[in-house]
Residue frames as a rotation matrix with the C-alpha (Angstrom) as fourth column:
MET 1
-0.164 0.970 0.180 -0.59
0.618 -0.041 0.785 -3.77
0.769 0.240 -0.593 7.07
ALA 2
0.203 0.199 -0.959 -0.23
0.949 -0.282 0.142 -2.09
-0.242 -0.939 -0.246 10.48
LEU 3
-0.748 -0.522 -0.410 1.39
0.391 -0.846 0.362 0.93
-0.536 0.110 0.837 8.82
ALA 4
-0.772 0.544 0.330 -1.49
0.220 -0.258 0.941 1.20
0.597 0.799 0.080 6.37
ALA 5
0.169 0.852 -0.496 -4.01
0.853 0.126 0.506 0.96
0.493 -0.509 -0.706 9.23
ASP 6
-0.138 -0.316 -0.939 -2.16
0.796 -0.599 0.085 3.70
-0.589 -0.736 0.334 11.09
GLU 7
-0.971 -0.239 0.011 -2.18
0.188 -0.735 0.651 5.89
-0.147 0.635 0.759 7.99
LEU 8
-0.355 0.919 0.169 -5.92
0.554 0.062 0.830 5.36
0.753 0.389 -0.531 7.62
LEU 9
0.373 0.543 -0.753 -6.45
0.921 -0.118 0.371 6.66
0.113 -0.832 -0.544 11.13
HIS 10
0.111 -0.458 -0.882 -4.01
0.613 -0.667 0.423 9.57
-0.782 -0.588 0.207 11.09
THR 11
-0.901 -0.319 -0.296 -4.37
-0.024 -0.643 0.766 10.99
-0.434 0.697 0.571 7.59
LYS 12
0.203 0.960 -0.192 -7.13
-0.337 -0.115 -0.934 11.83
-0.919 0.254 0.300 5.18
ASN 13
-0.687 -0.530 -0.497 -5.28
-0.652 0.148 0.743 10.14
-0.320 0.835 -0.448 2.32
PRO 14
0.337 0.834 -0.436 -7.62
-0.938 0.338 -0.079 8.25
0.081 0.436 0.896 0.00
VAL 15
0.519 -0.068 0.852 -7.65
-0.307 0.915 0.260 4.47
-0.797 -0.397 0.455 0.43
VAL 16
0.960 -0.160 0.229 -6.52
0.276 0.417 -0.866 4.02
0.043 0.895 0.445 -3.17
ASP 17
0.504 -0.821 0.269 -3.38
-0.550 -0.545 -0.633 6.09
0.666 0.171 -0.726 -2.49
ILE 18
0.175 -0.394 0.902 -2.62
-0.913 0.278 0.299 4.10
-0.369 -0.876 -0.311 0.66
SER 19
0.786 0.165 0.596 -3.11
-0.028 0.972 -0.232 0.83
-0.618 0.166 0.768 -1.20
TYR 20
0.852 -0.511 0.115 -0.60
0.158 0.042 -0.986 1.80
0.499 0.858 0.117 -3.92
LYS 21
0.374 -0.730 0.572 1.85
-0.827 -0.542 -0.151 3.19
0.420 -0.416 -0.806 -1.36
TYR 22
0.048 -0.314 0.948 2.00
-0.793 0.566 0.228 -0.19
-0.608 -0.763 -0.221 0.38
GLY 23
-0.746 -0.659 -0.094 2.48
-0.543 0.521 0.658 -2.17
-0.385 0.542 -0.747 -2.82
TYR 24
-0.184 0.751 0.635 -1.01
0.325 0.656 -0.681 -3.32
-0.928 0.081 -0.365 -3.78
ASP 25
-0.883 -0.173 0.437 -1.96
0.452 -0.062 0.890 -3.39
-0.126 0.983 0.133 -7.45
SER 26
-0.371 0.828 0.421 -5.51
0.161 -0.389 0.907 -2.25
0.915 0.404 0.011 -6.76
GLN 27
-0.514 0.310 0.800 -7.71
-0.808 -0.489 -0.330 -0.83
0.289 -0.815 0.502 -4.05
GLN 28
0.569 0.791 -0.225 -9.82
-0.689 0.608 0.394 -3.99
0.448 -0.070 0.891 -4.23
SER 29
0.252 -0.578 -0.776 -6.83
0.276 0.812 -0.514 -6.22
0.927 -0.085 0.364 -3.46
PHE 30
-0.772 -0.531 0.348 -5.81
-0.110 -0.428 -0.897 -3.98
0.626 -0.731 0.272 -0.55
SER 31
-0.192 0.797 0.572 -9.37
-0.941 -0.316 0.123 -3.87
0.279 -0.515 0.811 0.80
ARG 32
0.638 0.409 -0.653 -9.71
-0.316 0.912 0.263 -7.65
0.703 0.038 0.711 0.63
THR 33
-0.146 -0.802 -0.579 -6.43
0.458 0.464 -0.758 -8.20
0.877 -0.376 0.300 2.52
PHE 34
-0.777 -0.101 0.621 -7.23
-0.386 -0.703 -0.597 -5.45
0.497 -0.704 0.507 5.02
SER 35
0.176 0.960 0.217 -10.68
-0.876 0.052 0.480 -6.92
0.449 -0.275 0.850 5.68
ARG 36
0.469 -0.071 -0.881 -9.21
0.138 0.990 -0.006 -10.35
0.873 -0.118 0.474 6.39
LYS 37
-0.525 -0.794 -0.306 -6.84
0.477 0.024 -0.879 -8.92
0.705 -0.607 0.366 8.99
TYR 38
-0.987 0.064 0.146 -9.09
-0.147 -0.713 -0.685 -6.32
0.061 -0.698 0.713 10.66
SER 39
-0.589 0.805 0.069 -12.56
0.764 0.583 -0.277 -7.78
-0.263 -0.111 -0.958 9.97
LEU 40
0.470 0.690 -0.551 -13.62
0.325 -0.716 -0.618 -4.48
-0.821 0.112 -0.560 8.40
PRO 41
0.429 -0.339 0.837 -12.96
0.849 -0.164 -0.502 -2.84
0.307 0.926 0.217 5.05
PRO 42
-0.572 -0.817 -0.076 -10.57
0.793 -0.527 -0.305 0.14
0.209 -0.234 0.949 5.23
GLN 43
-0.506 0.422 0.752 -13.28
-0.082 -0.892 0.445 2.81
0.859 0.163 0.486 4.94
ALA 44
0.609 0.774 -0.170 -15.33
0.047 0.178 0.983 1.28
0.791 -0.607 0.072 7.77
TYR 45
0.202 -0.652 -0.731 -12.19
0.954 0.300 -0.004 0.88
0.222 -0.696 0.683 9.92
ARG 46
-0.762 -0.491 0.423 -11.40
0.447 -0.871 -0.205 4.58
0.469 0.033 0.883 9.44
ARG 47
-0.111 0.814 0.571 -14.97
-0.292 -0.576 0.764 5.66
0.950 -0.082 0.301 10.30
MET 48
0.660 0.439 -0.610 -15.20
0.339 0.550 0.763 3.38
0.671 -0.710 0.214 13.32
HIS 49
0.150 -0.724 -0.673 -11.93
0.988 0.124 0.087 4.62
0.020 -0.678 0.734 14.82
GLN 50
-0.313 -0.206 0.927 -12.36
0.321 -0.942 -0.101 8.34
0.894 0.266 0.361 14.19
SER 51
-0.705 0.077 -0.705 -12.56
0.685 -0.184 -0.705 10.36
-0.184 -0.980 0.077 17.33
HIS 52
0.043 0.811 0.583 -15.73
0.657 -0.463 0.595 12.34
0.753 0.357 -0.553 17.76
PRO 53
-0.859 -0.393 0.327 -15.38
0.054 -0.705 -0.707 15.62
0.509 -0.590 0.627 19.66
ALA 54
-0.461 0.677 -0.573 -17.77
0.884 0.295 -0.362 15.98
-0.076 -0.674 -0.735 22.59
């Protein structure tokens, strides 16, 4: 899951592509598992950790 989280932060790959890459059968299954570990769904995690230029 750490690799998927890293990919969310360092690429613009769609969540569905990341979920399949890491062996999940659906984006919903990936999002549910991700949310349990990180307390945020993948899209929110990506938005929250994006750097904002000053």
